[in-house]
N, C-alpha and C positions, 0 to 999 in steps of 0.2 A: 530340169529333171522330168523325163517322161515316165509315166507308170506303164508297165507292160499291160497290154490288153488281156482281158480274161479269156483264157483258152477254153474252148468247148471240148467236152469229152463225150463219148458215147458208151452206153452199156451194151451188153450182148444182144439186146433186142433192137439196137439202133436208136434208142431214145437219147436225144441230145441233152446234156447237162452243162450249164454255164458255170457251175461252181457252187459256192456256199454263201448264202445271205445271212447276215446276223442283224437282228433287230432288238433294241432295248425297249422293254415294256414294263409298266408299273401295274399294280393291282387295279382292276377295272378297265384296263386297256386290252385291246384284242388285235389279232392279225387275221386277215382273210386270205385263204389259200385257194386259188381258183374261184369258181362260182359256188362251190358246195360246202367247203370246210371253213369254220371260224373257230379260232383258238382264243379263249379269254383267260387272262391271268386272274385267278380268283383270290389268291393270297400267297404271301411269302413268309415262311417261318424258318429262321436259321438258314440251313442250306437246302431247304425243300421248297419247291415251287408247286403250287396247286393249280391245275389247269382244268378248264372245261372245254372239251372238244365237241363242237356241235356240227353235225352234218345235215345240211339242208336236203330235203327230198325234192324230186321233180315236181311238176305241176299236178301232182296227184292229190293235193289237199291234205296230206298227212303232215303233222307237226315235225320239226326237226328232231332227230335223235341226238342225245347228249351223253357224254361220258365224263366223269370226273377222275382225274389221274393226278397223283403226287409224284413228282420227279426230283431226283437229286442231281447235283452237279455232274456233268458229262453223261448223264443217262440219255439214251436215244429211244425215240418212239417211231415206229414205222406207221405211216398213214397211207394205206393202200400199197400198191406195188412200187410206185415211183417216188414217193415223197417221204422224207425222214425229217424229224425234228429233234434237236439236241439242246439240252440246257448247257449253254456255254459259260455262263457266269451267274452267280447269285449274290446280290447285295441286299442290305436290309430293306431298301425301298424299291428295288427294281431287279429285273432278271434279263439276261441276254439269251435269246433263243436263236439257234442256228438252224437254217432250213436248207435242205438240199432237195431240189425239184427240177424237173425238165424245163428247158427254156420256154416252152409253150405255156407253162402255168404262170398265171399272174399272182403275185404276192403283194398285198397292200396292208398298210396300217389301217386300223378301223376308221380313223378320222378322215382318211381319203376316200372312203366308200360312201360317205353321206352326201 
């Protein structure tokens, strides 16, 4: 049984997307999107996931800016023009986050960044 290859699609600006990546994270774990955005799971209560979204600045010496957001199941957050984050599943101890981003953007679990 061969699985079909992921088909790339392009938006109206010609940016290539490879599809949709889903990662399971627990409170205290994070995801790094590109070199500038880090998303930390702060907590999970019932069907709500609390996220900290930190954007690193360039080498200008300024600290990263952070936003705290509460998201429900299937709620989608737009991060910039090309990246979207959706809460795909919520369990008592973990949440699945779906990420849609251009193929050129690297998405890593935090434990792979160290």
